[in-house]
N, C-alpha and C positions, 0 to 999 in steps of 0.2 A: 557104668560109671561115666560121668561127663568128661569130655575132653578138657584137659587142663590148659588154661590160657595164661600167658606171661606178658601182657601189655602193661608194663609198669611205668610210672606209678599209677595206682588205681585206688579208689576208696575201699575200705575194709569190707563193706557189705558186698560190693561187686566182686572182690577178690575171693571171698569164701564161697560165693555162689558159683564161681567159675572153677574153683579148686576144692570141691568136696573130696575129702580123703576116702580112700577105699575102706568101706566099713569092715572088711576082714582084718584090718590092722588093729592091733590091741590098743594103740594110742590115738586112733582116728578121732574119737570124740574129744580128746584133749585139744586138738587143733581148733575145732569149732568153739569149744569153751574159751580158749585163749582169745580168739577174735571177739567174741561177745564180751569178755571181761575188759579188754582194752577199749573197745568201741562204746560199750554201754555203761561201764562202771568208772573206769579210769578217766576216759575223755570227757564224760558228762560232768565230772567234778570241776573241770577247768573252764567252764563257761557259765555265765550268770543267768542265761535264759535258754529255754528249749530251742528257740529259733537259732541262737548262736551255736548251740550244740549240733543240731541237725545240719547246719550249713558249714560245719568244720569237722567233718568226720576224719578220723585218722587215715592216713594213706599207707598203703603197702608199697614200699619202695624196693624191696628185694625179698629173697626167700633163702631158706636153708633147710636142711633135713636133720631130724633127730628121731630115733626109733622108727626109721623108714617113712616117717610122715613129713610131707612138705609143709613148712611153717613160714609164717610171714615175719618180715622185719617192718615195724611200723615207724611212721614219722608223724609227730604231732607238731603243728605249727601254731605257736601263740604269737602271731605277728604283731598284735597291738602291744605286746610286752617285749618284742625283739628276742623271742626265745624259740629255739628248735629243739625237739626231743626225739631221739631215735631209741627204740627199744625192741627187744626180742626175748623170747623164752625158749629153752630147749628141753623142757620138762625137768630140768635140774635146777636152773636158776634164771634170773633175768639179768640182762646186760642193758644198761641205760646210759646214753650219752646226752649231755646237755650242752648246748651252745647258746650263750646269751650275750647281748650287747653290753650288759652290766654284770658285775659280780653278783652271784646269788649267795646272800648271807643268811643261811638257814642253819639252825641247830638241828642237824640230822640225827643227833644222838649216836646210837650204835647201829643204825640201819644198814650201814656198809662201812668198810674200812676206808676211811678218808685219805689214807696214805698210799693205798695200793694202786699200782699202775697195772691196768688190764691190757694185756697184749692183744693186738688185732686178731691173732689166730684163735683167741677165745671168744671173739665177737662174731660168730658165724653169721654170714649174710650181710654184715655191716659193710658199707663202702669204707675202704681204708681211711679215707679222709674224714670219716665221722667217728673215729676212735681217738680219744684224747688222753691226756695224762690224768693224774689224780686230782681230786677235789682240793687237797691240800696245796698242790702245785698251782692251780689256777681255778678260782671259783667261778669264772665266767665260761669255762670250757673244760668239761671233765667227763670221764667215763667211770661208772661204778657197777659193781656186781651186787645184786640184791637177791637174797636167798629164797624168798617165798612170795606168793601172791599177797599175803597179809602185809608183809613189809613193803611191797611195791605200793599197795593202797596207801599205807601210812606215808611213804615218800611223797606221793602225789597230794595227800591231804595236807601235809606240811607246806608243799609247794603252793597249793591253792590259798592257804591262809597267808603265806608270805606275800603273794601277789595281791591280796585283798579282794579276791573274787567272792562275791556274795550273790546268792540266788535271789532273783527278782521275786517279789511277792505278788 
């Protein structure tokens, strides 16, 4: 097994290469799948071109453990929109914090409880100053709990549409 490195922040690809989980752990593959999901599926939806995507890889800013597996806490910076997104998964759910220069006015439907305040103790690995109140309290700075990968994808799909991000042809 490779020596695990903790020079953070670092891009998600470099982080997973330096932090391959012990293959004897039952959930080891879940860590690799999580990095690929955020880097290749979620993040790619937030950029209009391949060049933008490859030059704006998610950063791993911190780590946490679940099921004995070291897991990343990601940061996606959408600087041209004035938005920073922090997210992590512990194999049970996703926690997502959004900080924006302007209120985010999206109909998220029932993807998460818009009134729920997520306590920082439930946001393992998040810097304490990156855990906010509810979406209902402040639409420009909020933390939400999202239950599944499918719902997380939908959250970012709605986000992409709200920002008007279109793929170049």
